[in-house]
Every structure is written in structure tokens, then in C-alpha cells.
N, C-alpha and C positions, 0 to 999 in steps of 0.2 A: 937444785931446787927450784931454780929460775924457769930453767928447762920444764922442769914437770910443771909447775903453775902454768904455765905456756899453755903448755898441751892440755889439762884441765879445760881452764878456759877454752881452746880449740875446741873441745870436745862438747861443751855445753853449749856452744853457739852452736852447734851440727845439727844437737837435739834439741832444739829451739824450732829453726830451720825445719825441722822433718818435722815437728808438731804441728806447728804452724800451716805449713806446705799441707799434710797430711784434713787438718781442720780447716781450709777451703776448699781440697777440691771434695769432700765430702758431699754424696747427694740428699737432698732434705726430705725426708721420711713425709708422703702424704701421707694426711689424714682421711679417712673414709668420714665421711657426714653421719649424723645419725638419718635413718630411715625416714622417710617422713610417712605420716602415718596416713592410708588412703580408706577417706570415709565410704562405709560395705553399700551399696546402689540397696537405695529403698523403691520398694513395690506400690503402687498407686493401689489402695485398697479398693476393691470393685461393691459399688454400692448396692445397697439392699433395695434399692430404686430405682431405674435410671432416671424416671418423668419421663415425658414426651420430645422424642427428636425428630426434629424431620431430615428425614433421608434418601427421599424424592420428592420431584415435586405431590402435594395431593396425599402426600403416605408418610404415619409419622409412626416410630416403634419404641418399646416399650421394654425392660425387664424389670420382674420387680419378681419380688424371694416373698414365698407365702409359708408357712408352715398349719398344719392340723394335726391334731393330738397324735405329734408326736415326727408326724411324717411333714416333710419339707418337697420344695419342688423351685424353682427360678423358672415363672412363667415368660413364655414369646407372644408379643401381643403387636400388635397390628391394628393402627385405623387409616382408614379410605376416606376422601372425600367422593362420593359416588358423581357426580356432577364434572370434576374436574380427570376424570380416567376414567378408564373400557375397563367392564368386567366381564369376564364370561366365564362359561364351564365347557373344558373339554374333558373328550372321552373318548381312550382307545384301548378298547379291549384283547387286541393283536399285539398293541406294542406297550404295556404298560412300561410303566417306570420313577424310578426314588422324583423325589420331591426337584431335588439339584438337576435331577435331567430335564424334567420338565422347563425347571429357569433357563436350562441352556438352549434345549430345540425350539421355544418359543422366541427369545427373549426381550422375554416379560420381564416386566419388575419385582412382581413378588407372585408367591406360587403358596396353593397351602393345598394338602391333601382331600380327598373329593368323602363321597358316600360307600356303604357298605356293598361289599362284590362279594361274586362266589368261586370255587374253584377256579374256576373257569374265565375268569374276570372279569366276567358280567354284571351293571351294577342291578344292585333290587332296587332299589329305588327308580322313581324316573327321575330321569335327564336328557335334560330339551338343551339340544347344542346345535345354532347355528338352525336354530328350528324342526331339527329332525330328531324324535323320539327316542328313547331308550326306556328298560326298565318295565315297572311296572309304578300302577298310582297307587297311593298310601291315602284310604278314603276315613277318617276319622281318628287319627291319631298323628304322629309324627309333625314334622312342618316341610316345610319346602326354601329354600335362596331361591330367589327370581330375579331376572332383569328384564324391563321391557320397554326397547329402548334405550332411553338412557336412564330410568331410572332403576333404581334396584330396592329391594324389599328381604327382609326377611317374613315369615309369613308363617303361621298354624293353622294347616290340617283343618282343625275341627271350624275356626272362625271361620278361614278363607281356604277353603277345597280349591283343587286344582278340575278347574271346568277345561271340557274338553273342548279345543276348540281356540281356548282363547290363545294371542300372540304374544306369547312369549320366545322373545332370543333364546335365552337361556335360562337354566332351570334347575335345580338338586335337590330331591328330597328325600330326608334321611328321617332321623328318630333316635331318643324321644328326644321334645321342646324340653330346653332348662329353664328358660324365662319366659313365662307367657305373656303375651305382649302386652302391655302396660306397668313390665317392673317386677312383677311376684313370680318367687322360684317355684318352678314346679313340683309338687309333694309327692303325687301319686308314680313314680317313678318306679319302679320294680328292676331294680339295679343289684337285689342280692347283698346288700353291703362287698361289693367290689369291686377292689382299685386298679386302677392303668391307666397308662397316658393318653392322655384326653384330646379333642381340636373342636373349637366350636365357633361356628362364624354368626355376629348378633347384629342388632343395629341400634346404634344412640338414641337417646332423646332428640338429638339433633339432625336425625337421619345417615351419619357415619357409619358405615358398615365395616364391624371389627374381625378380625380372625385372631384366637384364644390358642393358643397350645401349651399342653404341659405334659413335656416329655414325660418326668420322670412317671412312678407306680403311688399320687399321690389322693387323686382323689376317685370315692364313688361317684355316680354318674348325680344323685342326688346333694350332696357337700359340690359339685364341681357348681350345678344350677346355684346353689343358697350364696357362694361365695361370688359369683358373677353378679348376684342379684343386689349385693351387702354391697359389693365393691364400688372402688368411686369414679367406676371407667359409663355411669348414667345409662346402664343397659338399660332398651326397653324389650327389646326380645333378642329371646337367644335358643339355638338350633343347633345339639349334636349330629357331629360328623364322625365315620371313624376311627377311630384312636385306635390302643395297642401300636405297633411296631410301624402301621401306617401314616402314623401323627407325622406332620412335619409342614414347617412353615420356612420360607427361604423371601428374605427382599437384594435386590440389588441397593448398593450402599460403595457408590464410585468404585475400586478395586476389589473388590472384598463384598462377603455378603453377611446379612444379620438374620440371627433366629437357628434353625437346627433342621437338620433332614431325617426324612423318615427313613425306616432300618430296611422297610421293604418297597420291591416296586409297584404304583397305583393304578388300576385306569380309569380313574376320574380326579380334574384339579379342577378350584377356582382360579384365577389369572387377573391379572391385572399388569394392564400396559398403558403407554403412553395412548392418550384419543387422533386420529389420523388414522 
């Protein structure tokens, strides 16, 4: 019996040692921490009206959402102080370009599309570029964007027609007038209630030049004039330029551009560049 008791005690000791040894050598089980929830990125909402933002010396830019009778568009608007920049009309019927290509080729600060042209890319209304004339003079209707030295003006051909021999450096005629000098909308436009992309050049009551593009199928010409006259742009006079697929306005802003490009190539543009 003594031997059996001794054997039992020895076996128990061995089992205990093996069990302790197994526990000591065991590898702890790593617990995977619960994943931390990463918040989804939030996008900055685009304001309905950006307000005026200076993007170049003497050039301000603004985008604003407009809705009329269920039709909506986002207008692109530039405002320029003509005393601090150089305004020109450029014309090249042999090599028409999209507004973006005019911007690159002229290294300008701003480019907007110009007046009506025929299938051969010849301007219909008067164009004066570097003192050279092209196109036909409109008398008794429409208007003109004119640059005389350092002075720029949006003129109404009825009240201030082009005079043969006047020394304009640059000029561009088109029709119709959208806002008559003094700030009243032109209510005698025959627009057939057609809506289309629109481009306008305007002058406010402080003498600044504005370029306005509605790139969507939004306004009739009459509606465009009414909106411009009633807006907070303080417009004194506004002239319609070529619209539809020609409409385009681009401004350099650092390493990118603001605005919207034309869909097609155009033979005439108004450009803004630095003085000098």
C-alpha cells in the first residue's frame, strides 16, 4: 500500500507540473480592438451667390443662381475697372478659336465672346480692332462697345451712333440693346420668346464694364434685359452679344480659370489684359 500511495503522489505531482508548464508556455490571445468609426467627408455646399471676389487686379468675379418660371441657370459675371486694365476687341475670321484658346493665345486676363458672324466667320456688325474697320455699321438700332484711348463705353446706336472717322481704338457693334442708357430695360425687343444661352457687355453707374454670361437655355432676350435692369449690378446700359453655342467667359485665377468656355470657335472677342 505504501508503494501504491507513493506512486499516486508521484503521478499527481507530474500531472500538476505538466499542467503548470502548459499554462506558463501558452501564448496570450491578442484581442482585436473595435474599429474606430471614420466620419464620412462632408462637401462644402456651393453658395447660390458667391458675391464679388477679386481674382485679378481690377477684375472681380461672381456666380449667382437665377430661376425664372421654373427655368434655372448659374450666371457668370465679371466686373472690370477700365482705368486699371487694357480693353481690346480682337478679330480673326481666318482663325476662329474657342474662348479658352483665345485666352491662351493672347495671354490675356479675361476673354468674352464677341458679336454675330456669318458662316464664313465674318463679323456682321462693325468691328474696329487696332483702328482697322470690318463688318457693317448699324444705324438706328443695336449698340456698340467702344474703346477710345483709355476710356471704354457701352453706347446705344440710336442716341450715340457711330460717326465715320471718329478715332476709336476698338469697337464692336451688335443688337439688341438689353438695357437702355439710364437703366431701363428694353421692352421693344422682338425675341419670339426663344430661350438660349446669352452673353452681354454692360456698364454700371460707376463706369465699370461688366460681362455677363448665362450658359444655360434660360432667358429670352426680353427676360435677360429685365433681369439685368432689376438686379443689384447697378447697370446703366447693356448690349447683347452673340449667344447660343458662342457664349463664353473665362478669367485667369492663379493656376486655373473661372467662368465657362464657348462650345464653338468664334472669330471675335473682347479681351482684358494688363496695362503696358
